[in-house]
N, CA, C and O atoms as a CHARMM CRD file, in Angstrom:
* protein
*
  288
    1    1 MET  N      0.80400  -1.19700   0.00000 PROA 1      0.00000
    2    1 MET  CA     0.00000   0.00000   0.00000 PROA 1      0.00000
    3    1 MET  C      0.84900   1.26500   0.00000 PROA 1      0.00000
    4    1 MET  O      0.46500   2.26600  -0.60400 PROA 1      0.00000
    5    2 GLN  N      2.00000   1.23300   0.67000 PROA 2      0.00000
    6    2 GLN  CA     2.85400   2.42100   0.67700 PROA 2      0.00000
    7    2 GLN  C      3.31500   2.74400  -0.73800 PROA 2      0.00000
    8    2 GLN  O      3.52300   3.91400  -1.06300 PROA 2      0.00000
    9    3 ASN  N      3.48100   1.72900  -1.58900 PROA 3      0.00000
   10    3 ASN  CA     3.86600   1.98300  -2.97500 PROA 3      0.00000
   11    3 ASN  C      2.83000   2.84100  -3.67900 PROA 3      0.00000
   12    3 ASN  O      3.17600   3.66700  -4.52300 PROA 3      0.00000
   13    4 GLU  N      1.56100   2.65300  -3.33900 PROA 4      0.00000
   14    4 GLU  CA     0.51200   3.47000  -3.94500 PROA 4      0.00000
   15    4 GLU  C      0.61800   4.92200  -3.49200 PROA 4      0.00000
   16    4 GLU  O      0.40500   5.83100  -4.29400 PROA 4      0.00000
   17    5 ILE  N      0.94200   5.15600  -2.23000 PROA 5      0.00000
   18    5 ILE  CA     1.14100   6.52000  -1.73800 PROA 5      0.00000
   19    5 ILE  C      2.35100   7.13300  -2.43300 PROA 5      0.00000
   20    5 ILE  O      2.32300   8.30500  -2.81000 PROA 5      0.00000
   21    6 ASP  N      3.41600   6.34700  -2.60500 PROA 6      0.00000
   22    6 ASP  CA     4.59100   6.84100  -3.31600 PROA 6      0.00000
   23    6 ASP  C      4.23600   7.21300  -4.75100 PROA 6      0.00000
   24    6 ASP  O      4.76900   8.18700  -5.28300 PROA 6      0.00000
   25    7 LEU  N      3.34600   6.45500  -5.38500 PROA 7      0.00000
   26    7 LEU  CA     2.88100   6.77500  -6.73400 PROA 7      0.00000
   27    7 LEU  C      2.17200   8.12600  -6.74000 PROA 7      0.00000
   28    7 LEU  O      2.33200   8.89600  -7.68700 PROA 7      0.00000
   29    8 CYS  N      1.40200   8.42400  -5.71500 PROA 8      0.00000
   30    8 CYS  CA     0.70900   9.70700  -5.61500 PROA 8      0.00000
   31    8 CYS  C      1.69600  10.86500  -5.70300 PROA 8      0.00000
   32    8 CYS  O      1.39900  11.90300  -6.29500 PROA 8      0.00000
   33    9 TYR  N      2.88600  10.67400  -5.10200 PROA 9      0.00000
   34    9 TYR  CA     3.89000  11.72800  -5.08400 PROA 9      0.00000
   35    9 TYR  C      4.47600  12.00500  -6.46500 PROA 9      0.00000
   36    9 TYR  O      5.15700  13.01300  -6.65200 PROA 9      0.00000
   37   10 SER  N      4.22300  11.12900  -7.43400 PROA 10     0.00000
   38   10 SER  CA     4.73100  11.40500  -8.78000 PROA 10     0.00000
   39   10 SER  C      3.95300  12.54700  -9.43600 PROA 10     0.00000
   40   10 SER  O      4.45000  13.16900 -10.37500 PROA 10     0.00000
   41   11 CYS  N      2.73300  12.83200  -8.95300 PROA 11     0.00000
   42   11 CYS  CA     1.93600  13.95600  -9.46500 PROA 11     0.00000
   43   11 CYS  C      1.70000  15.03600  -8.42000 PROA 11     0.00000
   44   11 CYS  O      1.62100  16.21700  -8.75800 PROA 11     0.00000
   45   12 HSD  N      1.58700  14.64800  -7.16300 PROA 12     0.00000
   46   12 HSD  CA     1.27700  15.57300  -6.06900 PROA 12     0.00000
   47   12 HSD  C      2.50100  15.72200  -5.18100 PROA 12     0.00000
   48   12 HSD  O      3.14800  14.72900  -4.84600 PROA 12     0.00000
   49   13 THR  N      2.82700  16.95800  -4.79300 PROA 13     0.00000
   50   13 THR  CA     3.93900  17.14600  -3.86500 PROA 13     0.00000
   51   13 THR  C      3.50900  16.65400  -2.48000 PROA 13     0.00000
   52   13 THR  O      2.31800  16.53000  -2.19600 PROA 13     0.00000
   53   14 ARG  N      4.46900  16.38200  -1.64900 PROA 14     0.00000
   54   14 ARG  CA     4.15700  15.91400  -0.28900 PROA 14     0.00000
   55   14 ARG  C      3.33100  16.95000   0.47000 PROA 14     0.00000
   56   14 ARG  O      2.48300  16.58600   1.28400 PROA 14     0.00000
   57   15 SER  N      3.56700  18.23400   0.21400 PROA 15     0.00000
   58   15 SER  CA     2.80700  19.26500   0.92100 PROA 15     0.00000
   59   15 SER  C      1.37700  19.38000   0.38000 PROA 15     0.00000
   60   15 SER  O      0.47600  19.79500   1.10900 PROA 15     0.00000
   61   16 GLU  N      1.16000  19.02000  -0.88500 PROA 16     0.00000
   62   16 GLU  CA    -0.17500  19.07900  -1.48600 PROA 16     0.00000
   63   16 GLU  C     -1.02000  17.85000  -1.17200 PROA 16     0.00000
   64   16 GLU  O     -2.23100  17.95100  -0.97800 PROA 16     0.00000
   65   17 LEU  N     -0.37300  16.69200  -1.12400 PROA 17     0.00000
   66   17 LEU  CA    -1.10400  15.43500  -0.98200 PROA 17     0.00000
   67   17 LEU  C     -1.87900  15.41300   0.31900 PROA 17     0.00000
   68   17 LEU  O     -1.32500  15.65200   1.39200 PROA 17     0.00000
   69   18 GLY  N     -3.14800  15.12800   0.21500 PROA 18     0.00000
   70   18 GLY  CA    -4.00300  15.07600   1.38200 PROA 18     0.00000
   71   18 GLY  C     -4.72600  16.37400   1.65700 PROA 18     0.00000
   72   18 GLY  O     -5.58100  16.42100   2.54100 PROA 18     0.00000
   73   19 ILE  N     -4.40500  17.44300   0.91800 PROA 19     0.00000
   74   19 ILE  CA    -5.10400  18.71100   1.13000 PROA 19     0.00000
   75   19 ILE  C     -6.48700  18.66100   0.49000 PROA 19     0.00000
   76   19 ILE  O     -7.47500  19.03800   1.12000 PROA 19     0.00000
   77   20 SER  N     -6.56500  18.19700  -0.75900 PROA 20     0.00000
   78   20 SER  CA    -7.87400  18.12000  -1.40900 PROA 20     0.00000
   79   20 SER  C     -8.67100  16.92000  -0.91400 PROA 20     0.00000
   80   20 SER  O     -9.90200  16.95100  -0.89000 PROA 20     0.00000
   81   21 HSD  N     -7.97100  15.87200  -0.52200 PROA 21     0.00000
   82   21 HSD  CA    -8.62300  14.69700   0.04900 PROA 21     0.00000
   83   21 HSD  C     -7.60200  13.94700   0.88200 PROA 21     0.00000
   84   21 HSD  O     -6.48100  13.74400   0.41600 PROA 21     0.00000
   85   22 PRO  N     -7.93900  13.52900   2.08900 PROA 22     0.00000
   86   22 PRO  CA    -6.97800  12.78800   2.90900 PROA 22     0.00000
   87   22 PRO  C     -6.68400  11.40900   2.33200 PROA 22     0.00000
   88   22 PRO  O     -7.55900  10.76800   1.74900 PROA 22     0.00000
   89   23 VAL  N     -5.45100  10.96300   2.50000 PROA 23     0.00000
   90   23 VAL  CA    -5.02300   9.63700   2.08100 PROA 23     0.00000
   91   23 VAL  C     -4.16100   9.04000   3.18100 PROA 23     0.00000
   92   23 VAL  O     -3.72600   9.75300   4.08500 PROA 23     0.00000
   93   24 GLY  N     -3.91500   7.75400   3.11300 PROA 24     0.00000
   94   24 GLY  CA    -3.00400   7.11300   4.04800 PROA 24     0.00000
   95   24 GLY  C     -3.66600   6.07700   4.92800 PROA 24     0.00000
   96   24 GLY  O     -4.85700   5.79500   4.79900 PROA 24     0.00000
   97   25 GLU  N     -2.87800   5.51800   5.81800 PROA 25     0.00000
   98   25 GLU  CA    -3.29200   4.40300   6.66400 PROA 25     0.00000
   99   25 GLU  C     -4.50500   4.70100   7.53500 PROA 25     0.00000
  100   25 GLU  O     -5.29000   3.79900   7.82800 PROA 25     0.00000
  101   26 ASN  N     -4.66700   5.93500   7.94700 PROA 26     0.00000
  102   26 ASN  CA    -5.76000   6.28300   8.85500 PROA 26     0.00000
  103   26 ASN  C     -7.05900   6.63000   8.12900 PROA 26     0.00000
  104   26 ASN  O     -8.05000   6.98300   8.76900 PROA 26     0.00000
  105   27 VAL  N     -7.06100   6.53000   6.79600 PROA 27     0.00000
  106   27 VAL  CA    -8.24100   6.87300   6.00000 PROA 27     0.00000
  107   27 VAL  C     -8.66100   5.64100   5.20700 PROA 27     0.00000
  108   27 VAL  O     -7.89200   5.13200   4.39100 PROA 27     0.00000
  109   28 ILE  N     -9.86900   5.16700   5.44200 PROA 28     0.00000
  110   28 ILE  CA   -10.37500   3.98600   4.75100 PROA 28     0.00000
  111   28 ILE  C    -11.27400   4.40700   3.59200 PROA 28     0.00000
  112   28 ILE  O    -12.18900   5.21300   3.75800 PROA 28     0.00000
  113   29 ASP  N    -10.99800   3.85300   2.43100 PROA 29     0.00000
  114   29 ASP  CA   -11.80500   4.10000   1.24300 PROA 29     0.00000
  115   29 ASP  C    -13.09000   3.28100   1.37100 PROA 29     0.00000
  116   29 ASP  O    -13.01700   2.05300   1.39800 PROA 29     0.00000
  117   30 PRO  N    -14.25700   3.91200   1.45000 PROA 30     0.00000
  118   30 PRO  CA   -15.49600   3.16100   1.61700 PROA 30     0.00000
  119   30 PRO  C    -15.84000   2.27700   0.42500 PROA 30     0.00000
  120   30 PRO  O    -16.62200   1.33600   0.56200 PROA 30     0.00000
  121   31 ASN  N    -15.27200   2.56100  -0.73200 PROA 31     0.00000
  122   31 ASN  CA   -15.52600   1.71600  -1.90200 PROA 31     0.00000
  123   31 ASN  C    -14.74100   0.41100  -1.87400 PROA 31     0.00000
  124   31 ASN  O    -15.19500  -0.60500  -2.40000 PROA 31     0.00000
  125   32 THR  N    -13.55500   0.44300  -1.25400 PROA 32     0.00000
  126   32 THR  CA   -12.69300  -0.74100  -1.25700 PROA 32     0.00000
  127   32 THR  C    -12.51400  -1.36100   0.12000 PROA 32     0.00000
  128   32 THR  O    -12.17200  -2.53800   0.23200 PROA 32     0.00000
  129   33 GLY  N    -12.74500  -0.57100   1.17700 PROA 33     0.00000
  130   33 GLY  CA   -12.49000  -1.05600   2.53400 PROA 33     0.00000
  131   33 GLY  C    -11.01300  -1.07800   2.87400 PROA 33     0.00000
  132   33 GLY  O    -10.63100  -1.58900   3.92700 PROA 33     0.00000
  133   34 GLN  N    -10.17400  -0.53200   2.00500 PROA 34     0.00000
  134   34 GLN  CA    -8.72200  -0.51400   2.19100 PROA 34     0.00000
  135   34 GLN  C     -8.24900   0.91700   2.42800 PROA 34     0.00000
  136   34 GLN  O     -9.04400   1.85600   2.42200 PROA 34     0.00000
  137   35 MET  N     -6.95200   1.06500   2.63600 PROA 35     0.00000
  138   35 MET  CA    -6.35100   2.37500   2.83400 PROA 35     0.00000
  139   35 MET  C     -6.65000   3.26700   1.62300 PROA 35     0.00000
  140   35 MET  O     -6.55900   2.82500   0.47800 PROA 35     0.00000
  141   36 MET  N     -7.00600   4.51800   1.89100 PROA 36     0.00000
  142   36 MET  CA    -7.25900   5.48900   0.82900 PROA 36     0.00000
  143   36 MET  C     -5.93700   5.89700   0.20200 PROA 36     0.00000
  144   36 MET  O     -5.02600   6.36500   0.88400 PROA 36     0.00000
  145   37 THR  N     -5.85000   5.71300  -1.09700 PROA 37     0.00000
  146   37 THR  CA    -4.70700   6.18500  -1.87200 PROA 37     0.00000
  147   37 THR  C     -5.26700   6.93400  -3.07500 PROA 37     0.00000
  148   37 THR  O     -6.47800   6.95600  -3.29500 PROA 37     0.00000
  149   38 CYS  N     -4.39900   7.53000  -3.83200 PROA 38     0.00000
  150   38 CYS  CA    -4.86100   8.24300  -5.03100 PROA 38     0.00000
  151   38 CYS  C     -5.50800   7.29500  -6.02300 PROA 38     0.00000
  152   38 CYS  O     -6.41500   7.67900  -6.76100 PROA 38     0.00000
  153   39 THR  N     -5.03400   6.03800  -6.04000 PROA 39     0.00000
  154   39 THR  CA    -5.54200   5.08200  -7.01800 PROA 39     0.00000
  155   39 THR  C     -6.59100   4.13000  -6.46500 PROA 39     0.00000
  156   39 THR  O     -7.07700   3.27000  -7.19900 PROA 39     0.00000
  157   40 SER  N     -6.95500   4.25700  -5.19600 PROA 40     0.00000
  158   40 SER  CA    -7.95200   3.32400  -4.64800 PROA 40     0.00000
  159   40 SER  C     -9.31600   3.53700  -5.28000 PROA 40     0.00000
  160   40 SER  O     -9.98500   2.55600  -5.60500 PROA 40     0.00000
  161   41 THR  N     -9.74800   4.74400  -5.46600 PROA 41     0.00000
  162   41 THR  CA   -11.02700   5.03300  -6.11000 PROA 41     0.00000
  163   41 THR  C    -10.92100   6.17900  -7.11200 PROA 41     0.00000
  164   41 THR  O    -11.56000   6.13700  -8.16400 PROA 41     0.00000
  165   42 CYS  N    -10.13400   7.18600  -6.80700 PROA 42     0.00000
  166   42 CYS  CA   -10.15700   8.43400  -7.58400 PROA 42     0.00000
  167   42 CYS  C     -9.48500   8.36400  -8.94900 PROA 42     0.00000
  168   42 CYS  O    -10.07900   8.77000  -9.94800 PROA 42     0.00000
  169   43 HSD  N     -8.26100   7.85800  -9.00600 PROA 43     0.00000
  170   43 HSD  CA    -7.48700   7.88400 -10.25000 PROA 43     0.00000
  171   43 HSD  C     -7.20200   6.47600 -10.75500 PROA 43     0.00000
  172   43 HSD  O     -7.08400   5.53400  -9.97100 PROA 43     0.00000
  173   44 ARG  N     -7.09200   6.34300 -12.07700 PROA 44     0.00000
  174   44 ARG  CA    -6.67900   5.09900 -12.73300 PROA 44     0.00000
  175   44 ARG  C     -5.52700   5.46500 -13.65300 PROA 44     0.00000
  176   44 ARG  O     -5.69300   6.25700 -14.58000 PROA 44     0.00000
  177   45 SER  N     -4.37100   4.89500 -13.40000 PROA 45     0.00000
  178   45 SER  CA    -3.18500   5.33300 -14.12200 PROA 45     0.00000
  179   45 SER  C     -3.18900   4.99300 -15.61400 PROA 45     0.00000
  180   45 SER  O     -2.65500   5.76700 -16.40800 PROA 45     0.00000
  181   46 HSD  N     -3.76500   3.88000 -16.01500 PROA 46     0.00000
  182   46 HSD  CA    -3.71600   3.50000 -17.42900 PROA 46     0.00000
  183   46 HSD  C     -5.08300   3.43300 -18.09400 PROA 46     0.00000
  184   46 HSD  O     -5.17200   3.47700 -19.32100 PROA 46     0.00000
  185   47 THR  N     -6.12200   3.32900 -17.32600 PROA 47     0.00000
  186   47 THR  CA    -7.44600   3.10100 -17.91400 PROA 47     0.00000
  187   47 THR  C     -8.44000   4.20900 -17.61300 PROA 47     0.00000
  188   47 THR  O     -9.64400   4.02100 -17.78300 PROA 47     0.00000
  189   48 ALA  N     -7.96000   5.34600 -17.17600 PROA 48     0.00000
  190   48 ALA  CA    -8.85800   6.43400 -16.79000 PROA 48     0.00000
  191   48 ALA  C     -9.51900   7.06200 -18.01000 PROA 48     0.00000
  192   48 ALA  O     -8.83100   7.48500 -18.93900 PROA 48     0.00000
  193   49 PRO  N    -10.84000   7.12700 -18.01400 PROA 49     0.00000
  194   49 PRO  CA   -11.54000   7.71800 -19.14700 PROA 49     0.00000
  195   49 PRO  C    -11.72200   9.22800 -19.04400 PROA 49     0.00000
  196   49 PRO  O    -12.20900   9.85000 -19.98800 PROA 49     0.00000
  197   50 TYR  N    -11.34300   9.82900 -17.92100 PROA 50     0.00000
  198   50 TYR  CA   -11.61200  11.25300 -17.70600 PROA 50     0.00000
  199   50 TYR  C    -10.33700  12.03900 -17.47500 PROA 50     0.00000
  200   50 TYR  O     -9.28600  11.47200 -17.17500 PROA 50     0.00000
  201   51 ARG  N    -10.44300  13.34600 -17.61900 PROA 51     0.00000
  202   51 ARG  CA    -9.32400  14.26300 -17.42000 PROA 51     0.00000
  203   51 ARG  C     -8.68800  14.04400 -16.04600 PROA 51     0.00000
  204   51 ARG  O     -9.37300  13.69500 -15.08500 PROA 51     0.00000
  205   52 TYR  N     -7.39300  14.25000 -15.96400 PROA 52     0.00000
  206   52 TYR  CA    -6.59200  14.05600 -14.74400 PROA 52     0.00000
  207   52 TYR  C     -6.58100  12.59900 -14.29400 PROA 52     0.00000
  208   52 TYR  O     -6.35200  12.31000 -13.11900 PROA 52     0.00000
  209   53 LEU  N     -6.82600  11.69100 -15.22000 PROA 53     0.00000
  210   53 LEU  CA    -6.82100  10.24800 -14.93800 PROA 53     0.00000
  211   53 LEU  C     -7.87600   9.85000 -13.90700 PROA 53     0.00000
  212   53 LEU  O     -7.69300   8.88000 -13.17100 PROA 53     0.00000
  213   54 LEU  N     -8.96400  10.58900 -13.85400 PROA 54     0.00000
  214   54 LEU  CA   -10.04000  10.28400 -12.91300 PROA 54     0.00000
  215   54 LEU  C    -10.82400   9.04800 -13.37000 PROA 54     0.00000
  216   54 LEU  O    -10.98800   8.80900 -14.56600 PROA 54     0.00000
  217   55 SER  N    -11.29700   8.28100 -12.41000 PROA 55     0.00000
  218   55 SER  CA   -12.07000   7.07600 -12.72400 PROA 55     0.00000
  219   55 SER  C    -13.54300   7.38200 -12.99000 PROA 55     0.00000
  220   55 SER  O    -14.23500   6.58800 -13.62800 PROA 55     0.00000
  221   56 LEU  N    -14.02300   8.51600 -12.51200 PROA 56     0.00000
  222   56 LEU  CA   -15.39500   8.98400 -12.74100 PROA 56     0.00000
  223   56 LEU  C    -15.33700  10.46700 -13.07900 PROA 56     0.00000
  224   56 LEU  O    -14.31500  11.10400 -12.82400 PROA 56     0.00000
  225   57 PRO  N    -16.39100  11.03500 -13.64000 PROA 57     0.00000
  226   57 PRO  CA   -16.36100  12.45500 -13.97400 PROA 57     0.00000
  227   57 PRO  C    -16.07900  13.32800 -12.74800 PROA 57     0.00000
  228   57 PRO  O    -16.56700  13.05900 -11.65000 PROA 57     0.00000
  229   58 GLY  N    -15.29300  14.36400 -12.95600 PROA 58     0.00000
  230   58 GLY  CA   -14.93300  15.27400 -11.87300 PROA 58     0.00000
  231   58 GLY  C    -15.99400  16.30600 -11.56000 PROA 58     0.00000
  232   58 GLY  O    -15.73600  17.25800 -10.82400 PROA 58     0.00000
  233   59 ASP  N    -17.19500  16.13000 -12.11300 PROA 59     0.00000
  234   59 ASP  CA   -18.28100  17.09500 -11.89500 PROA 59     0.00000
  235   59 ASP  C    -19.08500  16.80300 -10.63400 PROA 59     0.00000
  236   59 ASP  O    -20.14500  17.39300 -10.42500 PROA 59     0.00000
  237   60 GLY  N    -18.60000  15.91400  -9.80600 PROA 60     0.00000
  238   60 GLY  CA   -19.29000  15.55700  -8.56800 PROA 60     0.00000
  239   60 GLY  C    -19.58900  14.07700  -8.46800 PROA 60     0.00000
  240   60 GLY  O    -19.75000  13.55000  -7.36700 PROA 60     0.00000
  241   61 ALA  N    -19.66500  13.39600  -9.60500 PROA 61     0.00000
  242   61 ALA  CA   -19.96100  11.95900  -9.59200 PROA 61     0.00000
  243   61 ALA  C    -18.90600  11.18300  -8.81800 PROA 61     0.00000
  244   61 ALA  O    -19.22500  10.22200  -8.11900 PROA 61     0.00000
  245   62 LEU  N    -17.66500  11.59300  -8.94000 PROA 62     0.00000
  246   62 LEU  CA   -16.59000  10.92400  -8.21700 PROA 62     0.00000
  247   62 LEU  C    -16.76000  11.09500  -6.71300 PROA 62     0.00000
  248   62 LEU  O    -16.62500  10.13000  -5.96000 PROA 62     0.00000
  249   63 CYS  N    -17.05200  12.30200  -6.27400 PROA 63     0.00000
  250   63 CYS  CA   -17.22300  12.57300  -4.83700 PROA 63     0.00000
  251   63 CYS  C    -18.39300  11.78000  -4.26100 PROA 63     0.00000
  252   63 CYS  O    -18.29500  11.22000  -3.16900 PROA 63     0.00000
  253   64 VAL  N    -19.49000  11.73700  -4.99600 PROA 64     0.00000
  254   64 VAL  CA   -20.70100  11.06800  -4.52600 PROA 64     0.00000
  255   64 VAL  C    -20.51300   9.55900  -4.43900 PROA 64     0.00000
  256   64 VAL  O    -21.26400   8.88800  -3.73100 PROA 64     0.00000
  257   65 SER  N    -19.52100   9.00800  -5.14700 PROA 65     0.00000
  258   65 SER  CA   -19.28100   7.55700  -5.06200 PROA 65     0.00000
  259   65 SER  C    -18.93800   7.13900  -3.63400 PROA 65     0.00000
  260   65 SER  O    -19.18000   5.99500  -3.24900 PROA 65     0.00000
  261   66 CYS  N    -18.38000   8.05200  -2.85000 PROA 66     0.00000
  262   66 CYS  CA   -18.09000   7.78300  -1.43800 PROA 66     0.00000
  263   66 CYS  C    -18.95100   8.61200  -0.50600 PROA 66     0.00000
  264   66 CYS  O    -19.36600   8.14200   0.55200 PROA 66     0.00000
  265   67 HSD  N    -19.21600   9.83800  -0.89900 PROA 67     0.00000
  266   67 HSD  CA   -19.87900  10.80000  -0.02300 PROA 67     0.00000
  267   67 HSD  C    -21.34600  10.97600  -0.45800 PROA 67     0.00000
  268   67 HSD  O    -21.68700  11.93300  -1.15300 PROA 67     0.00000
  269   68 GLN  N    -22.18400  10.05200  -0.04500 PROA 68     0.00000
  270   68 GLN  CA   -23.60800  10.12500  -0.40700 PROA 68     0.00000
  271   68 GLN  C    -24.26500  11.39400   0.10700 PROA 68     0.00000
  272   68 GLN  O    -25.25300  11.86200  -0.45900 PROA 68     0.00000
  273   69 ASP  N    -23.71300  11.95500   1.18800 PROA 69     0.00000
  274   69 ASP  CA   -24.29100  13.17100   1.76300 PROA 69     0.00000
  275   69 ASP  C    -24.09900  14.38200   0.84400 PROA 69     0.00000
  276   69 ASP  O    -24.72100  15.42200   1.06100 PROA 69     0.00000
  277   70 PHE  N    -23.24200  14.25900  -0.18200 PROA 70     0.00000
  278   70 PHE  CA   -23.05800  15.35200  -1.14600 PROA 70     0.00000
  279   70 PHE  C    -24.16100  15.35700  -2.19600 PROA 70     0.00000
  280   70 PHE  O    -24.34900  16.34400  -2.90600 PROA 70     0.00000
  281   71 LYS  N    -24.89100  14.24400  -2.28800 PROA 71     0.00000
  282   71 LYS  CA   -25.94500  14.12000  -3.29100 PROA 71     0.00000
  283   71 LYS  C    -27.07800  15.07700  -2.97300 PROA 71     0.00000
  284   71 LYS  O    -27.44400  15.25800  -1.81100 PROA 71     0.00000
  285   72 GLN  N    -27.63300  15.69100  -4.01400 PROA 72     0.00000
  286   72 GLN  CA   -28.73300  16.62800  -3.78100 PROA 72     0.00000
  287   72 GLN  C    -30.04300  16.00600  -4.16300 PROA 72     0.00000
  288   72 GLN  O    -31.08900  16.64300  -4.03700 PROA 72     0.00000
């Protein structure tokens, strides 16, 4: 799992990572039940269909995949 966090640093600086969304051992991805990393739900390095390698559209659909309370 630490390798996935290290992968995050290839695009995000250490000071930036976790500002827009927390990641790491203390954060569980509700979609996977595992440690939250950049690639656990949000980004797909080779198969991403959306801008910024996002796995879902960045218009809110990605956020709502975990945060149902954001749904209107």
